[in-house]
N, C-alpha and C positions, 0 to 999 in steps of 0.2 A: 452618491449624494448630489442633490440638485443645487445649482448655483442661484443665488439670490439675484435678480435683475436690479442694477443700479438705476434708480429713478430720481429725477431732478424736478419733479412736479412741484410748484410753489417757489422754486428758486429763481433768482434773477441773476443773470451773468452778463458781464462786459467782456467782449473779446476784441482786442485791438489788432489792427492789421487783418481783419477777418474777411476782407473782400475776396481774397484769392488764396490759393495754396493751402499751407497748413492751418492758418487761422480760419479759413472758411471750413476746413474739415472739423476744427474744434467746434465752431458755432453750430454747424449742422447736426453734430453728434449730441451736443448738449440740448439743442432744440428737439431733436427727435426723441430724446429722453424725458421731455417735459419742461425744460427750462425755458424762461422768457429771456431772450437774448438781444442785447444791444450790439449791432454789428458795426464796429468803428473801423473806418479806412479813409485815410486822407486822399487816396487815390494818386499815388506818386510812382514813378519808375523805380527800378531797383536801386538806383544810385541816390535816390532821395529827391530828385527833381520832379517838377510838375508833370502830371499825366492827365490827359483829357477824360479818361474812363471814369465811371462812377461804380466801382466794384461793390462798395457798401450797399447801394440800393439794389444791385442785381442779387447780391447774396441774401439780403433780407427778404426780397420778393420770393426768391426760390424757397426759402424756409416756410413762408406763409402759404404759397402754393402747395407745399408739401404737408400742410396741416399743422405746422409749427407757429410760434409766436416770436416775432422779431421785429425790430425797427432799425433803420440805418442811421448812422451818425458820421460825419465827416470832420469832426473837431480834430485840430492839430494837437496830438498827445505831447509834443515836445515843449508845450508852454503851460504854465499854471492856469491860464485862462481857458485853454482848450481842454485840459484835464478836468477842470471844474465843470465845464459845459457838458462833457461826456458823462460824468457822474450824475449830473442834474437831469440828463435824458433818462437814465435809469430810474432815478428817484421820481421824476415827475411822470414818466409813462407807466411804470410798474409799481411804484410805491415802495421800493425796497432795493437792496443790493445785497448779494451773498457771495458771488464769485467774480474775481477779476483775473483775466488771463492776459498778461502782457506779452503780446506776440509780435507787435509791429516792429519791423526791422528792414534794414536796407543791407545791400552787399555789394562791395566793390573790391576786386583784387587790387594789390597795391605793391609797390616796390620800395623798400627802405634803403637809403635815405632820401630818395627822389620824390616821394609822395609830398603833396603839398598840404599846407596847414588846413585848408578848407575840407579836404577828405577827412582828416581826423576829426574836425569839429562836427561834420555831419554824422559820422559813426557815433560819437558820443552824445549827440543831441537826440537821436532816435533811441538808441539802445539804453543808455544810462538816464538821460533826462526824462524820456518817455516813460520808462518804468517807474522812476522815482515819482514824477508828477502824477501820473494816474493812480499809483497806490497811495500816495499821500492824499489825493483828493477823495479817495474812497474810504480811507482809514477811519475817520470819525464815525461814519455810518456803520462800519463794521464793528467798531468798538462799542458803539451804543447798543447794537443788536446782540452783542456778545458772542458773535459767530462770524466767520469768514474763511474763505479759501482763496489764496492768491497763488498764482503761477507766473514765474518769470522765465524768460527764455535766454539761456547762455548757449555755449557751442563748444565743441571739442577743439575749435580753433583758439579757445582761451588757454589751451595747454601749449600753444605754440605752432605757428605755421609761417613758413618764409614768405608766402605771397598774400597773407591777409593779416598784416601787423596791426593796422589801425582797428579793424574788425575784431581781432582776437583780444586786444587790449580792452576794448569796450565790453565784450562779453565776459571777460575775466572780472571787470568791475561789477557787472550784474551779478556775478556768482557772489561776490562779497556783499553786495546789497541784500541779496536774498537771505544769506546766512544771518545777517544782522537783524533784518525785519522779522525773521523766525523768532528771534529771542524777544523783540519787542511786543510781537502779538501773542506770545505764549500765555500771559495771564488773562487775555482777552477772548480766548476761544478762536483766535485767528491762526491758521496754519499757513505757512509760506513755503513753497518748494520750487524747484527749478528743473527745467528740461532742456536737454541739448538734442534738438530734432534732427533726424537723418531722413531725408526724402528727396526724391527727385522732383523738384519743383521747378518753376521757370527761373528762380534765382540760383539754384544749384546748377541747372543745366547751362545757364549763361555763363556761371563762373568756370564751369568745366571747359566750354568752348573757348573762353578767353585764355585758359591755361593750356589750351591745345590738346584736351582730353576728349575722346569720343564718348558720347552718351551710349549706355547699353540699350539693347533691344527691348528688354523686359521692364521698361520704365513703369508700366501699369502695376506691376507687382511690388514696386518700391515707391509707391505714392504717399501723399500726406495722410490718406486715411488710416495708415498703419501707425502713425504717430499718435493719433487722437485717443485711442483707448487709455494709455497710460495717463495722459493729462486729464481726461474725464474722471479717472479714479482720484487723482490729486484734487479735483474740484468737488468731490462727493463728501458728504457729512461723515462717511466711514473712512476717509483718508487716514491711513495708519502712521503717517510719518510727518515730521516737521523739519525744515532746514535741510532737506536732502536734495541731491541732484541725480538726475537719471538721464541716460542715453536712450532715446526711443525712436524707432524706425526701422524699416528694411526687414520687418517681422521680428525684430529683436528688442528687448527691454533689458537694460542693465543699470546697476547702480554705479555711480562715479562719486568716489568719497575722497576726503582729505585726510591723509595720514603722515606720520613721521616714524622714521626709523627709531629703534631704541637708542642708538647712538652711543657715545662715550662720555661718561661723566667723570671729570677728574677730581681726585680727592683732595686737592687743595686749591689755593688761589694763584698758583704759580704757573698757570697755563701758558704755554708758549706755541708759537707757530710750528716749532719742531715737534712738539707733542701731538699737535692736531694732525701733522703729516704722518707721524708714526702710528696713529690710531685710526688712520683713514679707512681701513677695511671695516672696522667696527662702526664707524659713522655711516658707511655706505650699505651696510648689510640690511636687506629687507625682511629677512626672516623674523617672525615676531614682532612686526611693526605695531605701532600704536595707532589706533583709529580715534581721531580726535573727536571728542563728544561735542554735540551740538549745543550743549549748555555752557561751554567754557567761556569764562570771563577772564580777559587778559589781566585785569587788574588784580585778580585774586590768585593767579597761578603761583603755586609753591611746589617744592620738590615732593611733598606728600601727595598733592593732588595728581601730579604726574605719574608718581609711583603707583597709585591706585587706578590709573586709566586702564581700561580693558585692552588686552593684547589679543590681536588676531593674526593668524598665519595667512599669507597670501592665498587667495581663492576662497576664504571662508566667508 
């Protein structure tokens, strides 16, 4: 059975942080498949400070030379004004907007509690404010069109890492933002999903060197181009999911999901710490866990809804 080639002709995409690394791989693949791409990159170093390079221009020029359509943009996505200017570039240049890939990010190893407040603020500004501001600026246009594909960038560091506390917290917040926006966009034809990319980019290699870890010799086989196919699918009109998180890279694509154990339900209201301790094994057992649905509203959760939540065994 032959595969249908995913085509993006007629679609307009914004990719933030697209001047280098993973973002550039996204922009180039989308443009290669026919999308008109706004290549956004402020041109800063990995820690968020200024950089003299102009990666947005370099990426856009390379796309055009290769026969694609792209324009550069150097707006600061951490501000409302910068986000609006970025979206205006797409609307004014290409007359529409269909795809938003929030890829812009910075990375710094840290040590808790010694890290300073400024490091935390920079992480939050780029990862949370940047994703929020760009998506909010694009949202009215997507809503009006009744269609949109939004990808946000989280990280496995959101699950906990002892040397990237600030980065991990920011990426965990992005995960929550994406899950919420997926619900907001459901009735407007907008799908929002997240990716935790894994690739040997300058950002990852610098982090490894800083942590005293030697980079492998086969970096070419673990590059950003291997992250892009999953993201491209999430950007396509045939995207099959909403509110999901995926790990992508190193030739592997996997779903990362939120679940809870079946746990222990006490028959009365006389629950005590001692009962919790006694039932600890039941609380911690992962067999037959609940996969939390992406449509769950905390305001209407009740025992019946939880009882009807599908159960999945690990690995299913």
